[in-house]
C-alpha distance (Angstrom), angle and dihedral (degrees) to the residues before:
residue distance angle dihedral
M1 . . .
K2 3.70 . .
S3 3.90 91.7 .
V4 3.80 90.7 50.6
F5 3.82 89.2 50.9
R6 3.78 89.8 48.2
W7 3.78 92.4 53.1
I8 3.78 93.2 48.0
L9 3.80 89.1 52.7
I10 3.79 92.8 49.0
T11 3.82 88.7 47.6
L12 3.80 92.2 53.3
L13 3.81 92.6 45.9
I14 3.80 91.7 53.6
A15 3.71 92.9 48.0
A16 3.81 91.1 50.5
L17 3.78 90.6 50.5
L18 3.81 91.3 49.7
W19 3.83 89.9 50.7
L20 3.83 96.1 43.9
V21 3.93 98.5 41.8
P22 3.90 116.5 57.4
S23 3.67 120.9 -128.9
E24 3.85 119.3 -97.9
K25 3.82 91.1 -103.6
V26 3.81 92.3 51.9
V27 3.77 88.8 47.9
A28 3.84 92.4 50.5
E29 3.81 92.2 47.1
T30 3.73 91.0 49.4
V31 3.90 91.2 50.4
N32 3.87 90.1 47.7
I33 3.82 91.4 51.7
F34 3.75 90.4 48.8
R35 3.76 92.8 48.6
N36 3.79 92.9 47.5
Q37 3.72 90.7 50.8
Q38 3.82 91.8 50.1
N39 3.84 92.1 48.0
Q40 3.76 91.7 51.2
S41 3.82 89.5 50.6
E42 3.79 90.2 51.3
E43 3.80 92.9 46.8
A44 3.79 91.3 50.7
A45 3.76 90.2 49.3
D46 3.82 91.4 49.9
G47 3.85 91.3 50.1
E48 3.76 92.0 51.9
A49 3.88 90.4 50.6
E50 3.84 91.3 54.4
A51 3.85 93.2 46.8
L52 3.84 94.6 47.7
P53 3.81 110.0 27.3
A54 3.73 118.8 -172.6
L55 3.80 113.3 -100.7
T56 3.81 118.9 -115.4
E57 3.78 118.4 -124.5
E58 3.83 90.3 -105.8
E59 3.85 91.3 50.9
T60 3.79 91.6 47.6
A61 3.83 90.6 51.2
A62 3.92 91.4 47.0
D63 3.83 89.9 50.7
A64 3.75 92.3 50.6
D65 3.91 90.9 51.0
A66 3.87 95.4 44.6
P67 3.82 114.2 119.9
S68 3.81 114.5 -100.6
G69 3.81 125.0 -123.4
G70 3.76 120.2 -86.2
R71 3.79 140.3 128.2
I72 3.73 142.8 -100.6
V73 3.87 110.6 -102.1
P74 3.87 122.2 -170.2
I75 3.80 110.4 -121.3
P76 3.94 116.0 -125.8
V77 3.78 113.9 -104.8
D78 3.78 100.5 -113.2
L79 3.81 138.7 95.1
R80 3.75 96.5 -90.7
I81 3.75 124.6 144.2
L82 3.76 109.7 -111.9
P83 3.86 129.4 -133.7
E84 3.78 119.0 -90.9
V85 3.87 116.7 -87.6
D86 3.68 121.8 -114.0
E87 3.84 107.1 -104.9
R88 3.78 91.7 -143.1
Y89 3.78 90.2 75.5
Y90 3.74 94.4 62.7
L91 3.85 96.8 91.1
S92 3.81 95.2 -177.5
E93 3.80 142.2 -22.2
T94 3.83 89.0 -74.5
E95 3.83 104.3 31.5
Y96 3.85 136.4 65.5
E97 3.88 124.2 172.3
D98 3.74 133.1 170.1
P99 3.84 127.2 152.9
S100 3.82 90.8 -86.2
L101 3.87 104.1 36.3
S102 3.82 137.7 37.1
V103 3.76 122.0 -174.1
K104 3.76 125.7 175.4
L105 3.77 128.3 176.1
T106 3.85 124.4 -154.1
S107 3.74 130.2 174.1
G108 3.76 136.4 -151.8
R109 3.83 143.3 163.7
R110 3.82 130.3 -126.0
Y111 3.78 133.9 157.8
D112 3.85 88.9 15.6
T113 3.79 87.9 -62.7
D114 3.84 131.8 111.5
Y115 3.72 119.9 -131.1
I116 3.90 137.7 -179.3
I117 3.76 129.3 -149.9
A118 3.79 121.2 -161.9
R119 3.86 112.7 -161.7
V120 3.77 116.1 -158.1
K121 3.76 137.3 -170.4
I122 3.79 123.0 -177.0
A123 3.82 133.9 -175.0
D124 3.74 100.6 -146.1
P125 3.69 132.5 31.9
S126 3.72 95.6 -125.6
Q127 3.84 90.3 71.2
L128 3.79 91.6 77.5
R129 3.74 102.0 80.4
S130 3.81 146.3 156.7
A131 3.87 130.2 -139.9
L132 3.76 131.6 -164.4
H133 3.80 128.9 -150.3
S134 3.79 90.2 -151.5
K135 3.80 124.8 4.0
D136 3.88 93.8 -133.9
G137 3.81 91.6 53.8
K138 3.83 92.1 -130.8
H139 3.86 95.0 118.6
G140 3.75 131.8 48.5
T141 3.87 140.2 -168.7
F142 3.79 136.8 -171.1
G143 3.78 115.0 -70.8
D144 3.74 95.3 -123.2
R145 3.86 92.1 54.3
L146 3.73 92.6 52.1
A147 3.84 91.5 46.1
K148 3.76 91.4 51.5
K149 3.85 91.6 47.5
V150 3.76 92.6 58.9
H151 3.77 95.9 35.3
A152 3.66 97.1 -119.5
V153 3.83 119.0 177.6
L154 3.80 92.9 -153.8
A155 3.85 124.8 8.1
F156 3.79 138.9 169.3
N157 3.79 137.6 177.9
G158 3.70 121.1 -78.2
D159 3.87 127.3 -151.8
S160 3.82 130.4 -53.8
F161 3.84 90.1 -71.3
R162 3.73 90.0 144.4
D163 3.76 89.8 61.8
N164 3.77 94.2 60.3
K165 3.72 113.6 118.8
P166 3.88 129.8 -176.4
N167 3.79 90.0 -107.2
D168 3.86 93.3 46.9
T169 3.79 102.1 114.2
R170 3.86 95.0 -179.3
K171 3.78 100.7 75.0
Y172 3.78 135.2 89.6
V173 3.82 108.0 177.5
I174 3.72 126.9 -177.1
R175 3.77 119.6 170.2
Q176 3.78 124.5 -175.2
G177 3.86 89.7 -18.2
Q178 3.83 91.5 -52.4
N179 3.83 122.5 119.8
I180 3.84 105.6 -125.2
F181 3.86 102.1 163.9
L182 3.77 120.9 4.8
Q183 3.77 101.1 172.2
K184 3.76 125.1 177.7
W185 3.78 127.8 -127.0
G186 3.76 102.4 156.9
E187 3.82 122.5 -150.0
K188 3.81 93.3 -16.6
K189 3.73 118.1 109.2
N190 3.73 114.9 -105.5
Y191 3.73 119.3 -111.5
F192 3.78 90.1 -130.7
D193 3.77 138.5 55.5
I194 3.90 102.4 -121.6
L195 3.74 119.6 -137.8
M196 3.89 114.8 -149.2
I197 3.79 123.8 -167.9
D198 3.75 115.6 -164.9
D199 3.77 134.7 -155.6
E200 3.86 91.1 -86.3
A201 3.86 88.5 55.6
N202 3.87 89.9 -112.5
L203 3.78 117.8 148.7
H204 3.78 122.4 -129.4
V205 3.73 128.3 178.6
L206 3.84 126.0 -154.1
L207 3.88 110.7 -157.5
Q208 3.74 107.4 -130.1
P209 3.74 91.2 -45.9
T210 3.80 129.5 -165.3
Q211 3.77 117.5 -118.2
P212 3.83 93.9 -103.4
E213 3.83 89.3 52.4
V214 3.83 89.7 53.5
E215 3.77 93.1 46.6
A216 3.75 92.8 49.8
F217 3.76 90.6 51.1
V218 3.69 94.7 49.0
A219 3.88 90.3 47.7
S220 3.81 88.8 58.7
H221 3.77 100.2 42.2
N222 3.83 135.0 47.1
I223 3.82 99.8 -120.3
I224 3.68 117.6 -160.3
N225 3.78 100.8 175.5
S226 3.75 136.1 8.2
F227 3.89 130.9 -171.4
C228 3.75 130.9 -163.4
F229 3.81 110.9 -154.2
G230 3.83 122.4 74.5
P231 2.86 143.5 95.2
V232 3.82 100.1 -144.9
L233 3.90 106.0 -115.4
V234 3.86 98.9 -170.6
L235 3.79 125.4 22.7
D236 3.79 125.4 -176.4
G237 3.85 86.7 -13.0
V238 3.78 92.4 -55.9
R239 3.85 121.2 121.7
Q240 3.80 111.9 -122.5
E241 3.76 125.7 -136.2
K242 3.71 129.1 -133.1
P243 3.77 110.5 -64.1
E244 3.82 116.8 -98.9
N245 3.72 87.3 -135.9
S246 3.90 98.7 89.1
Q247 3.74 92.2 -166.0
R248 3.79 91.4 57.6
A249 3.68 93.4 43.4
N250 3.81 89.5 50.9
G251 3.83 89.8 45.5
V252 3.92 91.3 64.1
G253 3.85 92.2 36.0
W254 3.75 93.5 -118.7
G255 3.82 94.4 -174.9
K256 3.80 96.5 33.4
A257 3.82 125.0 100.3
A258 3.83 101.7 -118.3
Q259 3.82 145.5 142.5
R260 3.72 110.1 -82.8
V261 3.79 143.3 -172.4
C262 3.79 136.8 -179.1
L263 3.85 142.1 174.5
C264 3.77 118.3 -128.8
Q265 3.82 135.0 -171.5
T266 3.80 112.8 -149.9
G267 3.82 99.3 172.3
T268 3.80 144.5 -30.1
L269 3.81 107.2 -30.5
E270 3.89 88.0 -13.1
Y271 3.88 124.1 116.3
A272 3.70 146.5 159.0
V273 3.81 133.7 -151.3
V274 3.77 116.2 -154.3
V275 3.77 122.7 -165.8
S276 3.82 129.0 176.0
A277 3.82 134.4 -164.3
G278 3.85 123.7 -103.9
E279 3.71 130.1 -128.3
D280 3.86 89.4 -100.8
C281 3.84 89.8 64.7
P282 3.81 113.6 97.7
G283 3.78 111.4 -99.7
N284 3.80 94.7 7.7
S285 3.78 133.8 109.5
G286 3.72 98.4 -166.0
M287 3.86 124.1 -130.9
T288 3.78 135.2 -92.4
M289 3.83 111.8 -133.4
D290 3.83 91.1 -103.8
E291 3.86 89.3 53.8
F292 3.72 90.6 47.6
L293 3.73 90.2 49.9
D294 3.81 89.2 52.8
V295 3.84 88.4 60.6
V296 3.85 93.6 44.4
M297 3.87 92.7 50.2
D298 3.81 95.9 42.1
E299 3.83 98.8 41.2
V300 3.77 102.9 31.1
N301 3.89 109.7 14.3
P302 3.81 92.3 -163.4
R303 3.80 132.3 -170.2
I304 3.84 88.5 -130.2
A305 3.79 132.9 8.4
Y306 3.74 121.1 -175.6
N307 3.81 125.0 -165.9
L308 3.80 117.6 -129.2
D309 3.79 134.4 -168.7
G310 3.83 106.5 -57.7
G311 3.78 134.7 179.9
N312 3.77 115.0 64.3
S313 3.84 89.6 -18.4
T314 3.72 88.3 71.4
W315 3.90 113.5 114.2
L316 3.71 129.8 173.0
V317 3.73 111.6 177.8
F318 3.92 126.4 -177.4
H319 3.78 122.5 171.7
D320 3.93 90.5 -1.1
T321 3.73 89.4 -61.1
R322 3.94 126.6 112.8
Q323 3.80 108.0 -121.2
N324 3.81 101.3 -173.4
Y325 3.90 100.5 70.3
F326 3.88 87.3 117.5
G327 3.74 93.2 -167.1
R328 3.74 98.6 -38.0
G329 3.79 125.5 121.9
P330 3.95 120.0 -97.6
S331 3.77 91.1 -101.6
Q332 3.81 97.2 44.2
G333 3.76 131.7 96.4
K334 3.79 100.3 2.4
R335 3.81 131.8 121.0
E336 3.76 132.7 -165.5
I337 3.75 115.1 -102.2
A338 3.77 133.9 -167.9
D339 3.79 101.2 -139.7
I340 3.70 147.6 18.1
I341 3.76 138.8 -157.5
Y342 3.77 112.1 -137.5
F343 3.81 147.2 173.4
A344 3.90 116.5 -130.5
S345 3.81 132.6 -168.4
A346 3.85 116.0 -107.5
W347 3.81 92.6 -170.8
Q348 3.80 117.7 120.4
A349 3.83 115.3 -169.8
D350 3.80 120.0 -140.6
P351 3.78 106.9 -80.0
A352 3.79 90.0 -136.3
T353 3.76 90.0 68.1
G354 3.80 93.0 59.4
A355 3.89 89.6 -129.2
E356 3.82 127.4 121.4
G357 3.73 119.4 -44.8
E358 3.80 97.2 51.0
């Protein structure tokens, strides 16, 4: 009886074990399912890592410094002081770029004289502007101070505006659409070639015009700025010779080695400013006008090049800093001027970013 009971107990225990413990096949299938699920999870994780890789420290920093969104906004035609420029767009000591403005400075040496060329591209005509220290032209300031005041990216001196007097009948001065001096000289030829800049930021030069010729031109064009100095150095891509008017040629020291500056237009909304050192700059001989023209033609080859007031009136300012020291000390070889021509940014960043343009 005891043996029978023992066998019944053993049989029940075996049945219980078979019911509680899966067969080898079941165990194997269970393990395979688990492994497949684990592999799929790992493959999904690998796929996500390839699609969204972690940024390096350098990439994170670059992303933080990247310019924000915004838009190009034409600047009103007046003598207003513009907003400050976002410092992030100054890429180096010689280069600036935002979506509306590109400026790049290069330098060279010829005729034992250093020179600088600033190449500029703008997106809107309103970015080529002028500024006055005083509207009557009787007072001047240093060019870098005036450039900093109006937040110019690149600036350079204008004409001899400060020398205008009420009895000066040779000048026809428009600045930012405002008539500053509209003197009368009748049918006589003007002493100056007059530079006219229209509302498309195109340069035009009237060669020693009479007063009726100037008035007719202004009547048929929307002139934003005009300058009375010259002479024109390149016209319609053609290099100009020494003026027949010996008084004018002598006035700009055509054959003298001197410090020089000119504004060039190279294409639609594309420009260059060329400055050269003078004989008073250490290690420099200065350039005659013909030598200066060699540099302008060979390095820039512009449609138009117009000479501006050189000598110690020469100013080229980038990022609020005078560029044309040419070896002189900060207080040497500079003269107060009454006006500047400058290029400004028209880029307004998205106000949501808290950057410029708010």
